[in-house]
C-alpha positions in Angstrom: -10.5 2.5 -18.0 -10.6 0.9 -14.5 -8.9 -2.3 -13.4 -12.0 -4.4 -13.9 -11.4 -4.3 -17.7 -7.8 -5.6 -17.4 -7.4 -9.2 -18.6 -5.0 -12.0 -17.7 -4.8 -15.6 -18.9 -7.7 -17.6 -17.4 -5.4 -20.0 -15.6 -3.4 -17.2 -13.9 -2.7 -17.8 -10.2 -2.0 -14.7 -8.1 -0.3 -14.7 -4.7 -1.0 -11.7 -2.5 1.2 -11.6 0.6 -0.2 -9.5 3.4 -3.5 -10.4 1.8 -5.5 -10.0 5.0 -4.4 -6.4 5.4 -6.0 -3.2 4.1 -4.4 -3.1 0.7 -3.9 -6.9 0.4 -7.5 -7.8 1.1 -8.8 -5.3 -1.4 -6.5 -6.9 -4.0 -7.7 -10.4 -3.2 -11.3 -9.3 -3.4 -10.8 -7.5 -6.8 -9.0 -10.5 -8.3 -11.6 -13.0 -7.1 -14.3 -10.7 -8.5 -12.5 -10.7 -11.8 -12.5 -14.5 -11.9 -8.9 -15.4 -11.1 -7.3 -17.8 -8.7 -5.9 -16.2 -5.6 -3.6 -17.3 -2.8 -3.5 -15.1 0.3 -0.4 -15.4 2.6 -0.6 -13.6 5.9 0.5 -14.3 9.5 -2.3 -12.0 10.9 0.1 -9.9 12.9 -1.4 -6.7 11.5 -3.9 -8.2 8.9 -7.3 -9.3 10.1 -9.0 -12.6 9.2 -12.3 -10.7 9.0 -11.0 -8.8 6.0 -10.8 -12.0 3.9 -13.4 -14.2 5.6 -16.1 -13.5 3.0 -13.6 -14.8 0.3 -12.8 -18.1 2.1 -16.0 -19.9 0.8 -14.9 -19.2 -2.8 -13.4 -22.1 -4.7 -10.7 -20.0 -6.3 -9.4 -18.5 -3.0 -6.9 -20.1 -0.6 -5.7 -18.7 2.7 -2.3 -19.7 3.9 -1.5 -18.5 7.5 2.2 -18.1 7.4 5.1 -15.7 7.7 7.3 -14.3 5.0 10.3 -14.5 7.3 10.2 -18.2 6.7 11.7 -19.1 3.3 10.0 -22.6 3.2 6.6 -20.9 3.6 7.4 -18.5 0.8 8.5 -21.3 -1.5 5.4 -23.3 -0.9 3.1 -20.3 -1.3 4.8 -19.3 -4.6 4.7 -22.8 -6.2 2.9 -22.6 -9.5 2.1 -18.8 -9.1 2.3 -16.5 -12.1 2.0 -13.1 -10.3 3.1 -12.1 -6.8 1.7 -9.0 -5.3 3.9 -8.5 -2.2 2.1 -6.3 0.3 3.3 -8.0 3.4 5.2 -5.5 5.6 4.9 -3.6 8.8 3.8 0.0 8.2 4.0 3.2 10.4 7.0 5.5 10.6 6.6 6.1 14.4 6.5 2.4 15.2 9.5 1.7 13.1 11.5 4.2 15.2 10.6 2.2 18.2 11.2 -1.2 16.7 14.0 -1.0 14.0 15.2 -4.6 14.3 11.7 -6.0 13.7 11.2 -3.8 10.7 14.5 -4.9 9.2 13.5 -8.6 9.8 10.0 -8.3 8.3 10.3 -5.6 5.6 13.7 -6.4 4.3 14.4 -10.1 5.0 10.8 -11.1 4.4 10.6 -9.2 1.1 13.9 -10.8 -0.1 12.6 -14.2 0.9 9.6 -13.6 -1.4 11.8 -12.4 -4.2 13.9 -15.5 -3.9 10.9 -17.8 -3.8 9.5 -16.1 -6.8 12.8 -16.5 -8.7 13.1 -20.2 -7.9 9.4 -20.8 -8.8 9.6 -19.0 -12.1 7.1 -16.3 -11.2 6.4 -14.0 -14.2 6.0 -10.7 -12.3 6.9 -9.6 -8.8 5.1 -6.4 -7.8 5.9 -5.1 -4.3 4.8 -2.3 -2.0 7.3 0.5 -1.6 6.4 3.9 -0.1 6.6 7.7 -0.6 8.7 7.8 2.6 11.8 6.9 0.5 11.9 10.6 -0.5 12.9 11.5 3.0 14.1 15.1 3.5 13.9 16.0 -0.2 12.0 19.3 -0.4 11.4 19.1 -4.2 7.7 19.1 -5.2 6.2 17.2 -6.9 8.2 14.1 -5.9 9.9 12.5 -8.8 11.7 9.1 -9.1 15.5 9.6 -9.0 15.2 12.7 -6.8 15.2 11.2 -3.4 16.6 12.7 -0.2 17.9 11.2 3.0 15.5 8.8 4.6 14.1 9.8 8.0 13.0 6.5 9.5 13.8 2.8 9.7 10.6 2.2 7.8 11.7 4.4 4.9 15.1 2.7 4.9 13.5 -0.8 4.6 11.5 0.3 1.6 14.5 1.9 0.0 16.5 -1.3 0.5 13.6 -3.3 -1.0 13.9 -1.2 -4.1 17.6 -1.9 -4.4 16.9 -5.6 -4.0 14.2 -5.4 -6.6 16.7 -3.8 -9.1 19.2 -6.5 -8.4 16.8 -9.4 -8.7 15.8 -8.0 -12.2 19.4 -7.3 -13.3 21.1 -10.4 -11.9 18.4 -13.0 -11.9 15.9 -11.9 -14.6 12.9 -11.6 -12.2 10.6 -8.8 -13.4 10.1 -6.7 -10.3 8.1 -3.5 -10.0 8.2 -1.3 -6.9 5.1 0.8 -6.2 5.7 3.9 -4.1 2.3 4.3 -2.4 1.3 7.8 -1.5 -1.1 7.9 1.6 -3.6 5.2 0.5 -7.0 5.4 2.1 -10.4 3.6 1.7 -12.5 0.7 2.8 -11.1 -1.7 5.5 -8.2 0.6 6.5 -7.9 0.1 10.3 -9.2 3.1 12.3 -8.0 1.7 15.6 -4.8 2.0 17.6 -2.1 4.6 18.1 -0.6 3.9 14.7 -3.8 4.2 12.7 -3.6 6.2 9.4 -5.0 9.7 9.7 -8.2 9.5 7.6 -9.7 6.5 9.3 -8.6 7.7 12.7 -10.2 11.1 12.2 -13.4 9.5 10.9 -13.6 7.2 13.9 -13.1 10.0 16.4 -15.5 12.4 14.7 -18.2 9.7 14.4 -17.8 8.9 18.1 -17.9 12.5 19.2 -14.2 12.7 20.1 -11.7 15.6 19.4 -9.0 14.4 17.0 -5.4 15.4 17.4 -3.5 16.9 14.5 0.3 16.3 14.8 2.0 19.6 13.9 0.4 22.7 12.5 -1.9 21.0 10.0 -0.1 22.6 7.1 1.8 19.5 6.1 0.6 18.2 2.8 -0.2 14.7 1.4 -1.1 13.1 -1.9 -4.1 11.0 -0.6 -4.8 8.1 -2.9 -7.9 6.0 -3.0 -7.6 2.2 -2.7 -9.0 1.4 -6.2 -6.2 3.4 -7.8 -3.7 1.2 -6.0 -5.5 -1.9 -7.2 -5.2 -0.6 -10.7 -1.5 0.1 -10.3 -0.7 -3.4 -9.1 -2.6 -5.1 -11.9 -1.1 -2.8 -14.6 2.4 -3.6 -13.2 1.5 -7.3 -13.8 0.9 -6.5 -17.4 3.8 -4.1 -17.9 6.7 -4.6 -20.3 9.9 -6.3 -19.0 11.7 -3.1 -20.1 10.0 -1.3 -17.1 11.2 -4.0 -14.6 13.7 -3.3 -11.9 12.3 0.1 -11.3 10.1 2.0 -8.7 7.1 4.1 -9.6 5.1 6.8 -7.8 1.5 5.6 -7.2 -0.6 8.6 -6.1 -3.5 10.6 -7.3 -1.2 13.5 -8.4 -2.7 16.0 -6.0 -1.6 17.9 -2.9 -3.9 18.4 0.1 -3.1 20.0 3.4 -4.0 18.0 6.5 -6.1 20.8 8.1 -8.2 21.0 4.8 -8.7 17.3 4.9 -9.9 17.6 8.5 -12.3 20.3 7.7 -13.6 18.4 4.7 -14.4 15.4 6.9 -16.2 17.6 9.4 -18.4 19.1 6.7 -19.1 15.7 5.2 -20.2 14.4 8.6 -22.1 17.5 9.5 -20.1 18.2 12.7 -18.1 21.1 14.1 -15.2 19.9 16.3 -12.1 22.0 17.0 -9.0 19.7 16.7 -6.3 19.4 19.2 -2.8 20.3 17.9 0.0 18.1 19.1 3.8 18.0 18.4 5.0 17.0 14.9 5.8 13.2 14.6 9.4 12.3 14.5 10.4 10.9 11.1 7.4 12.3 9.1 7.9 13.8 5.7 6.6 17.4 5.7 5.2 17.6 2.2 4.2 14.9 -0.3 2.9 15.2 -3.8 3.5 12.6 -6.5 4.6 13.1 -10.1 2.9 10.1 -11.6 4.1 10.6 -15.2 6.6 7.7 -15.1 3.9 5.3 -14.0 1.5 6.7 -16.6 4.2 6.2 -19.4 5.6 2.8 -18.4 2.7 1.1 -16.6 -0.2 2.7 -18.2 -1.4 3.8 -14.8 -4.3 6.3 -15.0 -5.9 6.8 -11.6 -9.7 6.8 -11.9 -10.5 8.2 -8.5 -9.6 11.8 -7.4 -9.7 12.6 -3.7 -13.3 13.9 -3.7 -14.7 10.8 -5.3 -12.6 8.5 -3.1 -13.3 10.2 0.2 -17.1 10.1 -0.4 -16.9 6.3 -0.9 -14.7 5.9 2.2 -17.0 8.0 4.4 -20.0 5.9 3.3 -18.1 2.7 4.2 -16.9 4.0 7.6 -20.3 5.3 8.5 -21.7 1.8 8.1 -18.6 0.1 9.7 -18.3 2.3 12.7 -21.9 3.1 13.6 
């Protein structure tokens, strides 16, 4: 069963922070399509207005241009809200190594501001984006909650800290929080531009434009690539989860393990091109191998990913073909 069949009270109001970003805009779109009232909070530092522009004409959609680093903004945005889907953050491991103070400010203080605003406004469920990067240097595969290693980047540390705050806000204040450890999400509207772009949209852009992509490292690093609709499902299922599951973090992946060079070759075949990649040095702070054990999310959230990699990548390629050409 996909997320479209999930049901909430008709008068439910959802707040999506970072709602103009890749994941956030897809959440906003899904909720509007399902008939619910949605507020989108974004300062447009990394999100794009064009991602939500089609929604702005809808009577159930409100865009608030504001920053989660400002508590008053968070308080106003959360007023009357039943569910908060907190996606607002700065991503990218390499950029966090360059800008640790900014990451602390946005990803930790901003997230705690939203937790506090949710607590004070009586929000029912607070669902927030964590990351598979919290597993750090752990070599255990698949990755299982409770078996984390030492974090390898400021970005990973911010997400690990968010999880601890989530636990405390549940235990101390009774706010139901659910941390979702995303594993390499991909799909429509993921930004293919810039030096910090995620690997799948970046490869697709370069291959569609006749450029030679660079693979950082030997290409044998592995990832659990997860299609965007699986992530939408996880967020909505967390909103419906039992309070007994609150205060915890959950792996949100597809449960597979794919090598980067195999992904690259798959994209080349799908696009009908033969391009030899350039091999560059490994990126500092990157986790070598990643593969999610999703049994905890299955059991406690009812998460059952509908899209495997092959189905998801076919949809993503179709979208980027249209978007980039």
